[in-house]
N, C-alpha and C positions, 0 to 999 in steps of 0.2 A: 242158387248160390249155396255152396256147402259151407259148413262152419269153419273148415280149414282154410278155405279161400278168404272168408271174412277176417279170420285171424291173421292171415298173411298180409292182407291189405292194411289192417290196423298196425301190424308190426312195421311195415314199410313206412307208414305215415309217421309213427313215433320216431323211427330212425332218421327220417328226413328232417323232422322238426328238431331233433337233437343235433344233427349235423349243422343246421343253419344257426341254431342258438349258441353253439359251443364257442365260437370265436369272440363274440361280444361279452359273453359271461366270463370267459377266461381273462380277457383284458380288464374287465371290471374287478375281478378277484385280485389280479396282480397289482393293479393300481391301488386298490384298497389296502392290500397288505403292505405295500411300500409306504403309503401315507400313514398307516397305523404304526409302523415302525418309527417313522419320522416323528409322529406325535408322542410316542412313548419316550423317545430320546429327548425331545425338546420340552416335553410336558405342556404342549399347546393343545388344548382340547376345544377346537372350534369345529362346529358341524359343517360349515360351508367349506372348510379345508378338505374334507373328504368327499363332499357331494359334487362340487363343481369339476374337479379334475376327472372324476369318474364319468360324468356326463360328457365331457369333452372327448375323453378317450374312447368311450363306447360309440359316441356319434361318429368319430373319425373312422373307427373300424367298420361300422355299418356303411359309411359313405364309400370307403375304398373297396369293401367286399360285396357291395350290393350287386354288381354284375354277376359275380359267382353265385350268390344266393339266389338271384333270379333264375339263373341257368339250372340250378338244382331243383327249384320249385317247378319250373317249366317242364323239366325232364320227368319229374314224378307225375305231374298232372297229365302230360301227354301219354305216358305209359299207362296210366290208369284209364284214360279215355279210350285208348286203342285196345285195351283189354276188355272193354265193356261187351263187345260182340262175342268175344271168346267166353266171357263169364256167363252170358245169358244162354248159351247153347247147352 
């Protein structure tokens, strides 16, 4: 296996992980920003006010996008396994 091939496999792994992690992270960021603005306006500084809505929102995103995430991971893994014979030659 050449160093370029190992770097390409690593690059694809990082891109796939980023693609899968992006939707839940964006939803958590948006919900956190909205709640932070709400807390700044109302001056209510309760930790559970930020924590619980984020957990619910991120859980809902993972629940609804899980089939898509599984498809992405399966495609990456099958491509990697199918390429093993090509890589070993």
